N, C-alpha and C positions, 0 to 999 in steps of 0.2 A: 284695844279694849282690855282691861284687866280681868283676870279670872275672878269669879265671885268672892273667894276668900281674901283676895288682895285689894278689893275695893275699899275706899275710905269708910263707908258705913259699916262693913264687916270688921274692919280693924278697930273702929271706935267701939263697937259692941263688945268685942273681946276685951278691950281695955277697961270698959265700965263694969264688966262682970255680969251682974244680974239685971241691969237696966236695959230694956229693949230699945233698939234703934230702928227708925224708919227712914230710909233714904228717899228723899223726894225730888232728887235732881234729875235733870235731863239736859244733855248738851244743847247749847243754843237758846236756852230759856232766859228770858229777860229778868233782870234783878227784881223788878216790880212784881213779877209772877211769883217769885220766891216769897216776897213779903206778903202777898195775898195767901199763899199756902200756909205761912206761919200764922197769920191772923185766923184763918179757918181752923187750923189744928187747935189753937188756943181757945177759940170761941166754942167750937163744937165738941172737942174732946178733952178740954182742960189741960192740954200740954203746956208746961211752964218753962221747960228748958229746951233750947235750940242751939245747934251748932251750924253755922253757915261757913262752908269751906269755899273760898274763892282763890283764884289765881290772879297773878298780875295781868292786867288788861281786861278783867271781867267787868270792871266798872268804867 
């Protein structure tokens, strides 16, 4: 497990500057669960931009 500052969400937040980043991932989560989380965030919170980080073999 990476230290909190080294995790992809923290790295992306630093790169984006003032834009907040919410990491929604959990190891072992099905791809369809991520799609549902994206739909929920868009519908309920108006989030328009998403970054999905996947590794080879995730799909």
